[in-house]
C-alpha positions as CSV (number, residue, x, y, z in Angstrom):
1,M,0.0,0.0,0.0
2,G,2.8,2.4,0.8
3,R,4.4,2.0,-2.6
4,Y,1.0,2.5,-4.2
5,I,0.4,5.7,-2.4
6,V,3.8,7.1,-3.3
7,K,3.3,6.2,-7.0
8,R,-0.2,7.8,-7.0
9,T,1.3,10.9,-5.4
10,V,3.8,11.2,-8.2
11,Y,1.0,10.8,-10.7
12,A,-1.0,13.4,-8.9
13,V,1.8,15.9,-9.1
14,I,2.0,15.3,-12.9
15,V,-1.7,15.6,-13.3
16,I,-1.8,18.9,-11.4
17,W,1.1,20.3,-13.4
18,A,-0.7,19.3,-16.7
19,V,-3.9,20.9,-15.6
20,G,-2.1,24.1,-14.6
21,T,-0.2,24.2,-17.9
22,L,-3.4,23.6,-19.9
23,V,-5.3,26.3,-18.1
24,F,-2.5,28.8,-18.5
25,F,-2.3,28.5,-22.3
26,M,-6.1,28.1,-22.8
27,L,-6.8,31.3,-21.0
28,R,-4.3,33.2,-23.2
29,A,-5.6,31.6,-26.3
30,V,-9.0,33.4,-26.0
31,P,-8.9,36.7,-28.0
32,G,-8.3,39.8,-26.0
33,D,-6.7,40.3,-22.6
34,P,-7.8,41.5,-19.1
35,I,-6.4,45.0,-19.5
36,G,-8.5,45.5,-22.7
37,A,-11.6,44.4,-20.8
38,L,-10.8,46.4,-17.7
39,L,-9.8,49.6,-19.5
40,A,-11.8,49.6,-22.7
41,D,-11.6,53.4,-23.4
42,V,-8.3,54.2,-21.8
43,D,-5.3,55.7,-23.5
44,P,-3.3,52.9,-25.3
45,G,-0.1,54.1,-23.7
46,A,-1.6,53.7,-20.2
47,A,-2.8,50.2,-21.1
48,A,0.6,49.3,-22.4
49,A,2.2,50.5,-19.2
50,I,-0.2,48.3,-17.1
51,R,0.5,45.3,-19.3
52,A,4.3,45.9,-18.8
53,R,3.9,46.2,-15.0
54,L,1.9,42.9,-14.9
55,G,4.3,41.1,-17.3
56,L,1.6,40.5,-19.9
57,D,3.8,42.1,-22.6
58,R,6.4,39.4,-22.3
59,P,6.5,36.3,-24.7
60,L,4.0,33.7,-23.7
61,I,6.6,31.1,-22.9
62,V,8.5,33.5,-20.6
63,Q,5.2,34.3,-18.8
64,Y,4.7,30.5,-18.4
65,F,8.1,29.9,-16.8
66,F,7.7,32.9,-14.5
67,W,4.3,31.6,-13.4
68,L,5.6,28.0,-12.9
69,R,8.5,29.2,-10.9
70,N,6.3,31.4,-8.6
71,T,3.8,28.6,-8.2
72,L,6.4,26.1,-7.1
73,Q,7.5,28.7,-4.5
74,G,3.9,29.0,-3.2
75,D,3.3,32.4,-4.8
76,L,0.0,32.3,-6.9
77,G,0.4,36.0,-7.8
78,Q,-1.9,39.0,-7.4
79,S,-5.4,39.6,-8.7
80,I,-5.5,41.9,-11.7
81,Y,-8.7,43.5,-10.5
82,G,-7.7,43.8,-6.9
83,S,-5.5,46.5,-5.4
84,H,-2.4,44.3,-4.7
85,V,-4.7,41.6,-3.3
86,S,-2.9,38.2,-3.5
87,V,-4.7,35.2,-5.0
88,S,-3.9,33.2,-1.9
89,R,-5.8,35.7,0.2
90,I,-8.8,35.6,-2.1
91,I,-8.9,31.8,-2.1
92,A,-8.3,31.6,1.7
93,E,-11.4,33.9,2.2
94,A,-13.5,31.8,-0.1
95,I,-12.5,28.3,1.2
96,P,-14.3,28.5,4.6
97,R,-17.6,29.4,2.8
98,T,-17.3,26.5,0.3
99,L,-16.1,24.1,3.0
100,S,-19.0,25.0,5.3
101,L,-21.6,24.7,2.5
102,S,-20.0,21.4,1.2
103,T,-19.9,19.9,4.7
104,V,-23.5,20.6,5.5
105,A,-24.6,19.4,2.0
106,F,-22.6,16.2,2.5
107,I,-24.1,15.4,5.9
108,I,-27.7,16.1,4.7
109,S,-27.5,14.4,1.4
110,F,-25.6,11.3,2.1
111,S,-27.3,10.5,5.4
112,L,-30.6,10.7,3.6
113,A,-29.3,8.8,0.5
114,L,-27.8,5.8,2.4
115,A,-30.9,5.4,4.6
116,A,-33.3,5.7,1.6
117,G,-31.3,3.3,-0.5
118,V,-31.0,0.6,2.1
119,I,-34.7,0.9,3.0
120,S,-35.7,0.7,-0.7
121,A,-33.7,-2.4,-1.2
122,V,-34.9,-4.2,1.9
123,K,-38.5,-3.1,1.3
124,K,-38.4,-3.9,-2.4
125,H,-41.6,-2.9,-4.4
126,S,-43.2,-1.5,-1.2
127,F,-44.8,1.9,-0.9
128,L,-41.6,3.2,0.6
129,D,-39.6,1.9,-2.2
130,H,-41.8,3.5,-4.8
131,S,-41.9,6.7,-2.9
132,F,-38.1,7.0,-2.6
133,T,-37.7,6.0,-6.3
134,L,-40.1,8.8,-7.3
135,V,-38.3,11.4,-5.1
136,A,-34.9,10.2,-6.4
137,F,-36.0,10.6,-10.1
138,L,-37.3,14.1,-9.3
139,G,-34.0,15.0,-7.6
140,I,-32.0,13.7,-10.6
141,S,-34.1,15.6,-13.1
142,M,-34.3,18.9,-11.3
143,P,-31.4,21.4,-11.9
144,D,-29.8,22.6,-8.7
145,F,-30.4,26.3,-9.5
146,W,-34.1,25.7,-10.0
147,L,-34.3,23.7,-6.8
148,G,-32.5,26.6,-5.0
149,I,-35.0,29.1,-6.4
150,L,-38.0,26.9,-5.2
151,L,-36.4,26.6,-1.8
152,I,-36.0,30.4,-1.5
153,I,-39.6,31.0,-2.6
154,L,-41.0,28.5,-0.1
155,F,-38.8,28.7,3.0
156,A,-37.4,32.3,2.8
157,V,-40.1,34.3,1.0
158,N,-43.4,32.6,1.9
159,L,-42.7,30.9,5.3
160,Q,-39.8,33.2,6.2
161,W,-38.1,30.5,8.2
162,L,-34.7,30.8,6.8
163,P,-32.6,33.6,5.2
164,S,-32.5,33.5,1.4
165,I,-29.0,34.8,0.6
166,G,-25.6,35.5,2.1
167,Y,-23.2,33.7,4.5
168,E,-22.5,34.1,8.2
169,P,-19.2,32.8,9.7
170,L,-19.3,30.3,12.5
171,S,-17.8,33.0,14.8
172,A,-21.2,34.8,14.5
173,G,-22.9,31.9,16.2
174,F,-23.9,28.3,15.3
175,W,-27.5,29.0,14.3
176,P,-26.8,32.1,12.2
177,W,-24.0,30.1,10.4
178,L,-26.3,27.0,9.9
179,S,-29.4,28.9,9.0
180,H,-27.7,30.5,6.0
181,L,-26.4,27.1,4.8
182,I,-29.5,24.9,5.1
183,L,-31.2,26.0,1.8
184,P,-28.0,26.1,-0.3
185,A,-26.9,22.8,1.2
186,L,-30.2,21.2,0.2
187,A,-30.0,22.7,-3.3
188,A,-26.5,21.4,-3.8
189,G,-26.8,18.1,-2.0
190,L,-30.2,16.7,-3.0
191,P,-29.3,16.0,-6.7
192,F,-26.3,14.0,-5.5
193,S,-28.4,12.3,-2.8
194,A,-30.8,11.1,-5.5
195,V,-28.0,9.5,-7.5
196,I,-26.5,7.8,-4.3
197,T,-30.0,6.5,-3.3
198,R,-30.4,4.7,-6.6
199,I,-26.9,3.3,-6.6
200,T,-27.2,2.2,-3.0
201,R,-30.5,0.4,-3.7
202,S,-29.1,-1.3,-6.8
203,A,-25.9,-2.5,-4.9
204,M,-27.9,-3.7,-1.9
205,L,-30.4,-5.7,-4.1
206,E,-27.4,-7.4,-5.8
207,V,-25.7,-8.3,-2.5
208,L,-29.0,-9.5,-0.9
209,Q,-29.1,-12.2,-3.6
210,E,-25.7,-13.6,-2.7
211,D,-25.3,-17.1,-1.2
212,Y,-23.5,-15.8,1.9
213,I,-26.6,-13.7,2.8
214,K,-28.7,-16.8,2.6
215,V,-26.3,-18.7,4.7
216,A,-26.3,-15.9,7.3
217,R,-30.1,-16.0,7.5
218,A,-30.0,-19.8,7.7
219,K,-27.7,-19.6,10.7
220,G,-30.4,-17.7,12.5
221,L,-28.9,-14.2,12.5
222,T,-31.3,-11.4,12.9
223,E,-32.4,-9.4,9.8
224,H,-30.8,-6.3,11.3
225,M,-27.4,-8.0,11.7
226,V,-27.6,-9.5,8.2
227,I,-28.3,-6.1,6.7
228,T,-25.9,-4.0,8.6
229,T,-23.0,-6.5,9.1
230,H,-23.0,-8.5,5.9
231,A,-25.0,-6.8,3.2
232,F,-24.4,-3.1,3.7
233,R,-20.6,-3.3,3.9
234,N,-20.3,-5.4,0.8
235,A,-22.5,-3.0,-1.1
236,L,-20.4,0.0,-0.3
237,I,-17.8,-0.3,-3.1
238,P,-19.9,1.2,-5.9
239,V,-21.4,3.7,-3.4
240,I,-18.0,4.9,-2.3
241,T,-16.9,5.5,-5.9
242,V,-19.8,7.8,-6.6
243,M,-19.6,9.4,-3.1
244,G,-15.9,10.2,-3.9
245,I,-16.9,12.0,-7.1
246,A,-19.7,13.9,-5.4
247,I,-17.6,14.9,-2.4
248,A,-14.9,16.2,-4.8
249,L,-17.4,18.2,-6.8
250,L,-19.0,19.6,-3.6
251,F,-15.7,20.6,-2.0
252,S,-14.2,22.0,-5.2
253,G,-17.0,24.6,-5.4
254,T,-20.7,24.4,-6.0
255,V,-20.6,27.1,-8.7
256,V,-24.3,27.5,-9.5
257,V,-25.6,27.2,-6.0
258,E,-23.1,29.8,-4.6
259,N,-24.3,32.3,-7.3
260,V,-28.0,31.7,-6.6
261,F,-27.5,32.2,-2.8
262,A,-24.9,35.0,-3.2
263,I,-22.2,33.1,-1.3
264,R,-18.8,34.2,-2.2
265,G,-17.2,30.8,-2.1
266,L,-14.7,29.1,-4.4
267,G,-17.2,28.5,-7.1
268,R,-18.4,32.1,-7.3
269,V,-14.9,33.4,-7.1
270,L,-13.9,31.2,-10.1
271,I,-16.9,32.3,-12.2
272,Q,-16.3,36.0,-11.5
273,S,-12.6,35.7,-12.3
274,I,-13.4,33.9,-15.6
275,I,-15.8,36.7,-16.5
276,N,-13.2,39.3,-15.6
277,R,-10.4,37.4,-17.2
278,D,-8.4,37.6,-14.0
279,Y,-5.7,35.1,-15.0
280,P,-4.0,34.6,-11.6
281,V,-7.2,34.0,-9.8
282,V,-8.5,31.5,-12.4
283,Q,-5.2,29.6,-12.4
284,G,-5.0,29.5,-8.6
285,S,-8.6,28.4,-8.2
286,I,-8.4,25.7,-10.8
287,L,-5.2,24.4,-9.3
288,L,-6.9,24.1,-6.0
289,V,-9.8,22.3,-7.6
290,A,-7.4,19.9,-9.3
291,V,-5.7,19.1,-6.0
292,I,-9.1,18.4,-4.3
293,L,-10.2,16.1,-7.1
294,V,-6.9,14.2,-7.2
295,F,-6.6,13.8,-3.4
296,T,-10.2,12.7,-3.2
297,N,-9.6,9.9,-5.8
298,L,-6.6,8.7,-3.7
299,V,-8.7,8.6,-0.5
300,V,-11.4,6.7,-2.3
301,D,-8.9,4.1,-3.5
302,V,-7.6,3.7,0.0
303,L,-11.1,3.3,1.4
304,Y,-11.7,0.4,-1.0
305,T,-9.1,-1.6,1.0
306,V,-10.7,-0.7,4.3
307,V,-14.2,-1.7,3.2
308,D,-13.0,-4.9,1.4
309,P,-9.7,-6.3,2.7
310,R,-9.5,-8.6,-0.4
311,I,-8.6,-5.6,-2.5
312,A,-4.9,-5.0,-2.6
313,Y,-2.8,-2.7,-4.8
314,E,0.6,-4.2,-4.2
315,E,1.9,-6.2,-7.2
């Protein structure tokens, strides 16, 4: 396992470098530049001076090596639109918001999904099974921005139970922090929850037909023990795979949901920086997203061996 983790870490570094390089050149392949968008009617001499100060007048390959050198030293640069605001500071301010939203969305969605999937499999073709299936298909087919708008109309506008937009840090109190996250967390997490519910149900139904489940029942084990000890653990492999993808997408920034609920998290920062063509912020944000995705995949692979000891990665 140790050799496998080292090898995957080396691959991860290569993947992150490749993503950063691709983003660097793709951004500059788009016609125009940030200074032209920022100062559309300014004197050409002033625009040229700003480009020179930011190093945008240098050959592209020179810009790339300067960026690569600074990134390896931990310097992601400064925002073009900010007044000497570092990219690291912008990302550091956005991460707690995205992390809070993703954590609440993960807890809500996956606790509901795993319970609904197991119950649907155990109570196959029952009223509960059909009800969970209907809700899951609605969750899969409903876009998260539309679900977010519906939640705002119902719980924030009509019932006035929860705030509709914004974010409160945890230092302001637990309830103010949580109340601002419940609606966006539901909007972000329920579509993932619907997918996990269906996969959990399918995996459980397959495992419940195995011979060792029949043997466990024949030995007189209670149905609760058969489900929790024997069936559920063996059905987790495909569930963990999809959960890993969902967690990575949640923690790398729920772009649409953050924009709907006006939460300046990583996703919203990324969208605004793309619109503004703020090269350093886009590059830094996507690098962080790449690190989150690669690290999550590695954690999922390690979890396979925890759930099923028969899985080994050593040659």
